[in-house]
C-alpha positions in Angstrom: 158.8 49.2 106.3 160.3 52.8 106.5 158.1 55.6 105.8 159.3 59.0 103.8 161.8 60.7 105.8 160.0 64.0 106.6 161.8 67.0 105.5 162.3 70.3 107.5 162.3 74.1 106.4 159.5 75.8 104.3 158.4 75.1 100.9 157.2 78.0 99.3 154.4 77.3 96.5 151.9 79.9 94.8 147.9 79.3 94.9 147.7 77.4 91.3 151.1 76.1 91.4 149.8 72.6 92.7 146.6 72.9 90.4 148.7 73.7 87.6 151.5 70.8 88.4 148.3 68.5 88.2 147.2 69.7 85.0 150.6 70.1 83.3 152.6 66.7 84.5 150.4 64.4 82.5 151.4 67.0 79.6 155.1 66.5 80.4 154.9 63.0 80.5 153.5 62.8 77.1 156.1 65.3 75.3 159.0 62.8 76.4 157.3 60.0 75.1 159.3 58.2 72.2 156.2 58.2 69.8 155.0 61.7 70.2 157.4 63.3 67.9 156.9 60.6 65.5 153.1 61.3 65.8 153.5 65.1 65.5 155.5 64.8 62.3 153.2 62.6 60.5 150.0 65.2 61.5 152.3 67.8 60.0 152.8 66.1 57.0 149.2 65.5 56.6 148.7 69.3 57.3 151.1 70.3 54.7 149.6 67.5 51.9 145.8 68.9 52.8 146.8 72.3 52.4 148.8 72.0 49.0 145.9 70.2 47.5 143.0 72.4 48.2 142.2 76.0 47.5 144.8 77.7 50.3 148.0 76.1 48.2 149.2 79.2 46.1 149.1 81.1 49.6 150.9 78.1 51.2 153.7 78.1 48.6 154.0 82.1 48.3 154.2 82.0 52.3 157.5 79.9 52.5 158.7 82.1 49.3 158.6 85.0 51.6 162.0 86.4 51.7 164.2 87.5 55.3 167.1 89.2 55.5 169.6 89.4 58.4 172.6 91.1 58.8 174.5 94.7 58.5 174.8 97.5 56.1 177.7 95.5 54.5 177.0 91.8 55.5 173.4 90.3 54.6 171.9 87.0 54.3 168.5 87.4 52.2 166.9 83.9 51.6 163.2 82.7 51.3 161.6 81.5 54.3 161.9 77.9 53.2 165.9 78.2 52.9 166.2 79.7 56.0 164.3 76.3 57.5 166.5 74.0 55.4 169.7 75.6 55.8 169.4 77.3 59.1 166.7 75.3 61.4 168.0 72.0 59.9 171.9 72.7 61.1 170.1 72.7 64.7 168.6 69.2 63.6 172.0 68.1 62.5 173.7 69.6 65.4 171.2 67.2 67.2 172.2 64.3 64.7 176.0 64.9 65.5 175.4 64.7 69.3 173.8 61.6 69.1 176.3 59.8 66.7 178.9 60.9 68.9 177.6 59.8 72.1 176.7 56.2 70.3 180.1 56.2 68.8 181.8 56.7 72.2 179.9 55.2 74.9 176.4 54.0 73.2 175.0 50.6 70.7 178.2 51.5 68.5 181.1 51.9 70.9 181.6 47.8 71.0 182.7 46.8 67.7 181.4 43.1 67.9 177.7 44.2 69.1 177.9 47.3 66.6 178.7 44.9 63.6 175.3 43.9 62.7 173.9 46.8 62.6 176.3 48.4 60.8 176.4 45.8 58.2 172.5 45.9 58.4 172.8 49.7 57.5 175.4 49.6 54.9 173.5 47.0 52.8 170.2 49.3 53.5 172.2 52.7 51.8 173.9 50.5 49.2 171.0 48.4 47.4 168.6 51.2 47.1 171.2 53.7 45.5 171.9 51.0 43.2 168.2 50.4 42.3 167.8 53.8 41.8 170.8 54.3 39.6 169.8 51.3 37.4 166.4 53.1 36.6 168.0 56.9 36.3 171.6 55.7 35.2 172.1 59.0 33.6 171.1 62.7 33.1 170.0 65.3 35.8 167.7 62.8 37.4 170.9 60.4 38.3 171.4 63.1 41.0 168.8 61.4 43.2 170.6 58.6 44.0 171.3 59.3 47.3 167.5 59.7 48.1 166.2 56.4 48.8 169.5 56.1 51.3 167.8 57.4 54.4 165.7 56.1 56.9 163.6 58.3 59.0 164.2 57.6 62.9 161.2 59.1 64.2 158.9 57.8 62.1 160.1 53.9 62.2 160.5 54.3 65.8 157.0 55.7 66.2 155.4 52.8 64.1 157.4 50.2 66.1 156.3 51.4 69.4 152.6 51.1 68.4 152.9 47.2 68.2 153.9 47.2 72.1 154.8 43.8 73.9 154.5 42.2 70.6 158.3 42.9 69.7 161.0 42.4 71.9 163.1 45.6 73.6 166.1 44.5 71.3 164.3 44.8 67.8 164.0 48.5 69.1 167.6 49.1 69.9 168.5 47.0 67.0 166.4 50.0 64.8 168.3 52.8 67.2 171.7 51.2 66.2 171.1 50.8 62.5 169.5 54.6 62.1 172.4 56.1 63.8 174.8 54.7 60.8 172.0 55.5 58.4 172.6 59.0 59.6 175.9 58.7 59.6 176.0 57.5 56.0 173.7 60.4 55.2 176.0 63.0 56.6 178.9 61.5 54.4 176.9 61.7 51.1 175.6 65.0 51.7 179.4 66.3 52.6 180.7 64.3 49.3 178.3 64.2 46.5 176.0 67.6 47.1 178.3 70.2 47.5 177.7 73.0 45.0 181.1 75.1 43.5 183.1 75.6 46.5 184.1 79.5 47.6 187.7 78.8 48.5 188.1 82.0 50.7 184.8 81.0 52.6 185.9 77.5 52.7 189.4 78.6 54.4 186.9 80.6 56.8 185.4 77.6 58.1 189.0 76.1 58.2 190.1 78.6 60.6 187.0 78.4 62.8 187.1 74.2 62.8 190.7 74.8 64.0 189.8 77.4 66.6 187.2 74.9 67.9 189.5 72.2 68.3 192.3 74.8 69.9 189.6 75.3 72.5 188.5 71.4 72.9 192.4 70.5 73.6 192.8 73.7 76.0 190.0 72.5 78.1 187.5 74.9 77.5 184.3 73.5 78.5 182.1 76.4 78.4 179.0 76.1 75.9 178.3 79.4 74.6 182.0 79.6 73.4 181.1 76.9 70.7 177.7 77.7 70.1 179.0 81.7 69.0 181.9 80.0 67.4 179.7 77.5 65.6 177.1 80.1 64.3 180.3 82.0 62.5 181.0 78.5 61.0 177.8 78.0 59.5 177.7 81.4 57.9 181.3 80.6 56.8 179.7 77.3 55.5 176.5 78.7 53.7 178.8 80.9 51.6 181.4 78.5 51.0 179.2 76.3 48.8 179.4 73.0 51.1 175.4 72.8 52.7 175.6 74.7 56.1 173.6 72.1 57.7 177.0 70.3 58.2 178.5 72.9 60.4 175.8 71.3 62.9 177.2 67.8 62.6 181.2 69.3 62.6 180.3 71.1 65.8 179.0 68.4 67.7 182.0 65.9 66.8 184.3 69.1 68.3 182.2 70.0 71.6 183.9 67.8 74.7 182.2 64.5 75.4 184.1 64.1 78.6 183.2 65.9 82.0 185.7 67.6 84.2 184.8 65.6 87.4 183.8 61.7 87.6 181.3 60.8 89.6 183.7 59.7 92.4 184.9 63.1 92.7 181.8 64.9 92.0 180.4 63.0 95.2 183.6 64.1 97.4 183.1 68.2 96.1 178.9 67.9 97.0 179.4 66.7 100.0 182.2 69.8 100.9 179.7 72.0 99.3 176.7 70.7 101.7 178.6 71.3 104.6 179.7 74.7 103.4 176.2 75.5 102.7 175.3 74.3 106.7 178.0 76.3 108.3 176.7 79.4 106.2 173.0 78.8 107.0 171.3 81.2 109.5 167.9 80.2 111.0 164.9 82.0 109.7 167.3 84.3 107.7 166.5 84.9 104.2 169.0 84.0 101.2 168.3 87.0 99.4 169.9 88.9 102.0 172.9 86.0 102.8 175.7 86.8 100.0 177.4 83.7 101.8 174.7 81.3 101.3 173.8 82.5 97.7 177.4 81.9 96.5 177.9 78.6 98.0 174.8 77.2 96.7 175.4 78.9 93.2 178.6 76.3 93.4 176.8 73.5 94.2 174.9 74.1 91.0 177.8 74.7 88.9 179.5 71.2 90.4 176.4 69.4 88.8 177.4 71.0 85.5 181.0 69.7 85.8 180.1 66.6 86.4 178.2 66.3 82.9 179.8 66.7 79.5 179.2 70.0 78.1 178.2 67.5 74.8 175.7 65.7 77.0 173.9 68.7 78.3 173.6 70.2 75.0 171.7 67.5 73.5 169.6 67.5 76.7 168.5 71.0 75.8 168.3 70.9 72.0 166.8 67.9 71.6 162.9 68.5 72.3 163.1 71.6 70.4 164.3 69.6 67.6 161.9 67.1 67.8 158.9 69.3 68.5 159.8 72.1 66.6 162.2 72.0 64.1 161.6 69.1 62.6 157.4 69.4 62.4 158.1 72.9 60.7 160.5 71.4 58.0 157.7 68.4 57.8 155.2 71.9 57.3 157.7 73.3 54.6 158.2 70.4 52.5 156.0 67.7 52.7 153.3 70.0 50.8 153.4 68.1 47.3 150.6 68.8 45.1 149.0 65.3 43.9 147.8 65.3 40.4 145.4 62.4 40.6 144.0 62.1 37.2 147.9 61.5 36.5 148.4 58.8 39.1 149.8 56.2 36.8 152.4 58.9 35.3 153.7 60.0 38.7 154.6 56.3 39.6 155.9 55.5 36.8 158.2 58.5 36.6 161.8 57.2 36.6 162.6 59.7 39.4 159.5 58.1 41.9 160.2 54.7 40.5 163.8 54.9 41.4 162.7 56.1 45.0 159.6 53.6 45.7 161.8 50.6 44.6 164.7 51.9 46.4 162.8 52.7 49.8 160.5 49.6 49.6 161.9 46.8 47.9 165.8 48.5 48.3 166.0 48.4 52.1 164.0 45.2 52.1 166.6 43.6 50.4 169.9 45.5 51.7 168.9 45.6 55.4 167.3 41.8 55.6 169.4 40.4 53.0 173.0 41.6 54.3 171.4 40.8 57.8 171.2 37.1 56.8 174.4 36.4 55.4 176.3 38.3 58.0 174.5 35.8 60.5 174.9 32.5 57.7 178.6 33.7 57.6 179.6 33.4 60.9 180.3 37.1 61.1 177.9 38.3 63.7 174.8 36.7 65.8 171.5 37.7 66.1 170.8 39.8 69.4 168.8 37.7 71.9 165.2 37.5 71.0 165.3 38.1 67.8 164.8 36.3 64.3 164.4 36.7 60.5 160.8 38.1 60.6 161.8 40.7 63.0 164.6 41.8 61.0 162.2 41.5 57.9 159.6 43.9 59.7 162.5 46.2 60.4 163.8 46.2 56.8 160.2 47.7 55.5 160.0 50.3 58.5 163.8 51.2 57.2 162.0 52.2 53.9 160.2 54.8 55.8 162.1 58.1 54.3 160.5 61.6 54.8 162.9 63.9 56.8 166.3 63.2 55.4 164.9 62.0 51.9 163.2 64.9 51.5 166.1 67.0 52.5 168.5 65.3 50.0 166.1 65.8 47.3 165.6 69.3 47.9 169.8 69.4 47.5 169.7 67.0 44.4 167.2 68.7 42.7 167.2 72.3 43.8 167.3 73.5 40.1 164.6 70.7 38.9 161.6 71.5 40.1 159.6 69.2 38.2 161.7 66.5 39.3 161.4 67.4 42.9 157.5 67.1 42.8 158.0 63.3 41.3 161.0 63.1 44.5 158.7 64.2 47.3 155.5 62.1 45.5 157.9 59.2 45.5 159.1 59.5 49.2 155.8 60.1 50.5 153.9 57.0 48.9 156.9 54.9 49.2 157.5 55.5 53.1 153.6 55.2 54.0 153.9 51.8 51.8 156.9 50.3 53.4 155.9 51.6 56.9 152.2 50.3 56.7 154.0 46.6 55.4 156.4 46.8 58.3 153.5 47.3 60.9 151.6 44.6 59.4 154.4 42.4 58.6 155.5 42.6 62.3 151.9 42.4 63.8 151.0 39.2 62.3 154.4 37.5 62.8 154.7 38.8 66.0 151.8 36.4 66.9 153.3 33.2 65.8 156.9 33.9 66.9 157.5 34.1 70.4 160.9 35.6 71.6 163.3 33.5 73.3 164.3 36.0 76.1 160.5 36.6 77.1 161.5 40.4 76.7 159.3 43.2 78.8 156.9 45.1 76.9 158.3 48.3 75.3 157.8 51.2 77.3 158.2 55.1 76.2 161.5 56.3 77.6 162.4 59.8 77.4 163.0 61.5 74.1 166.3 62.7 75.5 167.8 59.3 75.7 166.7 58.1 71.9 167.4 59.5 68.2 164.7 60.9 66.2 166.6 61.7 62.8 
């Protein structure tokens, strides 16, 4: 048995470095678990609900209505903190969503149309049926604007709940939910772009079009420098904010334009690495500090640049901003938007309010009928097959989990009822109650049926995977 190869040279270790590594390593592992972001999101929602129903409620709402102004003397953006979060921070969240969508469509679960057909059909059903149920209850008036709310699925919550079931469910069920949620996200983006847009400012929209054209030209011209895309993307966000089209869509557009192809393929990269290592060896002089060896420094730097060029710019950006999105942006969004005051003395009036009822039935019943029903029809019609190891019991469980709307549902509610605070309150209450009901029902269903149903492929237990490889929207 071969032992570890001994490494030559010195390793400089600070006095407390190893101790800090022993403390921080478990924390880093915990942060990269796919369940952790869902747990954090849940905690933030609970905290917001608690504060909004306590003696600090007025201070809570006043804080998020504080105005912040940025800009120059002749050009300023002045919005409440709540709007900065929903229009600004969430643009970065949608940038992550767009990068994940692009990756899945090009090289992921949705790249193979035959493999992608089942989650696409399930997602379409999971969007159409909830919208129809809501529209049946709210066919006219301003309350009809909420039809897009029950179409959404919160992947962070749903994945977190599924992962808690551990080895009781097959790995293929987790992948099915991820693919379904990706299609659901795409549907939500289209709905926001087409149906939740205010009066258009054509001059600002034309300017946004110019920025988009510039970004496309950069892509076609082979520009791979991320900072260039991000700077122009920031101007695109401002133009879309002024245009009337929701500014968060700038994130999705930017994501789809950032290059997905690396400059070097792995074979070319290995060849360059070998040359670079040889150049470093030639420049190295024994016992000389790299700080005073300009040639060695430049060749080491060239090695690092080669590492970046074998990765696609979109891939690098997704890796860099995924964790900030999951652990900063979405939790802040939950804190700012989940604070719903609940009048328990009038709970019947809340539950049977047309907006809350439409959302509740849409998320709980509509998602079940849409996802499970469309899947059953597609399989029975021979359009596609269930993934190996899955059965209808698993699909029903995932259909319930799909009713966890939360993040995207609240976001659409903010757009649909921006000028109707009472209906917005009913919508958020309906989202919270429905998401809790759907999540608990799906968890209990899978927990009970998984004991009776043994998967055909005897799958390995679901393990927590790095967050940078998973979708959290």
